[in-house]
C-alpha positions in Angstrom: 0.0 0.0 0.0 1.4 3.4 -0.9 0.4 6.9 -2.0 1.3 8.7 -5.2 0.9 12.4 -5.9 1.5 13.9 -9.3 3.6 16.8 -8.3 5.4 15.9 -5.1 5.5 12.1 -4.8 5.2 10.7 -8.4 6.8 7.3 -7.9 7.6 4.5 -5.4 10.3 1.9 -6.1 10.4 -1.7 -5.0 13.4 -4.1 -5.4 12.4 -7.6 -6.7 15.0 -10.3 -6.9 14.4 -12.6 -9.9 16.3 -15.4 -11.6 16.6 -15.8 -15.4 13.4 -17.2 -16.7 11.4 -16.5 -13.6 7.9 -15.2 -14.3 5.8 -12.7 -12.2 2.5 -11.0 -12.5 2.2 -7.5 -11.3 -0.8 -5.4 -10.6 -1.6 -2.0 -9.2 -5.1 -1.0 -8.1 -5.6 2.7 -7.1 -8.2 5.1 -5.8 -10.5 6.6 -8.4 -8.4 9.7 -8.3 -5.3 8.1 -9.4 -4.1 6.8 -12.9 -1.1 4.6 -12.0 1.5 3.1 -14.4 4.0 0.2 -13.8 7.6 0.2 -14.9 10.2 -2.5 -14.4 13.9 -1.5 -14.8 16.8 -3.9 -15.4 19.2 -4.9 -12.7 21.7 -2.1 -11.9 19.6 0.7 -13.3 20.5 4.2 -12.0 17.8 6.6 -10.8 15.2 7.4 -13.5 16.1 10.1 -16.0 13.4 11.0 -18.5 14.4 10.5 -22.1 15.0 7.9 -24.9 18.5 6.9 -23.7 17.4 5.7 -20.3 14.4 3.9 -21.8 16.6 2.1 -24.3 19.3 1.2 -21.8 17.4 0.4 -18.6 13.6 -0.2 -19.2 12.8 -4.0 -19.0 8.9 -3.6 -19.3 6.1 -1.1 -18.8 2.4 -0.9 -18.5 1.1 2.6 -19.2 -2.6 2.1 -19.6 -5.3 4.6 -18.6 -7.6 4.0 -15.6 -7.1 3.2 -11.9 -5.7 -0.4 -12.4 -2.8 -1.6 -14.4 -0.9 -4.9 -14.7 1.6 -6.9 -16.6 3.2 -10.3 -16.9 7.0 -10.3 -16.9 9.7 -12.9 -17.5 13.2 -12.0 -16.2 15.7 -12.4 -19.0 18.7 -12.5 -16.6 19.4 -13.0 -12.9 19.3 -9.9 -10.8 17.4 -7.4 -8.6 14.9 -5.6 -10.8 13.3 -2.2 -9.8 9.5 -2.3 -10.0 8.1 1.2 -10.0 4.6 2.4 -9.3 4.3 5.8 -11.0 1.4 8.2 -11.2 0.4 9.5 -14.7 -2.4 11.7 -13.4 -4.0 12.6 -10.0 -3.1 11.4 -6.6 -4.1 9.0 -3.9 -3.6 5.5 -2.4 -2.7 2.4 -4.3 -2.1 -1.3 -3.6 0.7 -3.1 -5.5 0.6 -6.9 -5.8 3.4 -9.2 -7.2 2.6 -12.9 -7.7 5.1 -15.5 -8.6 2.9 -18.6 -9.1 2.8 -18.3 -12.9 -0.4 -20.2 -13.8 -2.5 -18.8 -11.0 -1.0 -15.3 -11.4 -1.7 -15.3 -15.1 -5.4 -16.2 -14.5 -5.5 -13.7 -11.5 -4.3 -10.8 -13.7 -6.6 -11.6 -16.5 -9.6 -11.6 -14.2 -8.6 -8.4 -12.5 -8.0 -6.3 -15.6 -11.3 -7.2 -17.3 
């Protein structure tokens, strides 16, 4: 559970250790006043710097949909500690971030949640 505010608290970062080939499902559900996005950065990524160079070098996956829920399935290409970022696109308020590692159940859980 966290809080995002567009102008003064736009992102929260979480470190997620994964092994190569490991799959996870990630979902963020927010208050009606928040449009959250999800970003996964590669192991060793420095602090976010807007621009195409950072995206090209460090972005592993992103879910940038509109609405108060967002989610993605992700398979780690290499061993390492990935940075999962919940980021606000618009608005502000509370959110809940969930990561599931049980692939089959997680895949179904994510599909049901994002209908």
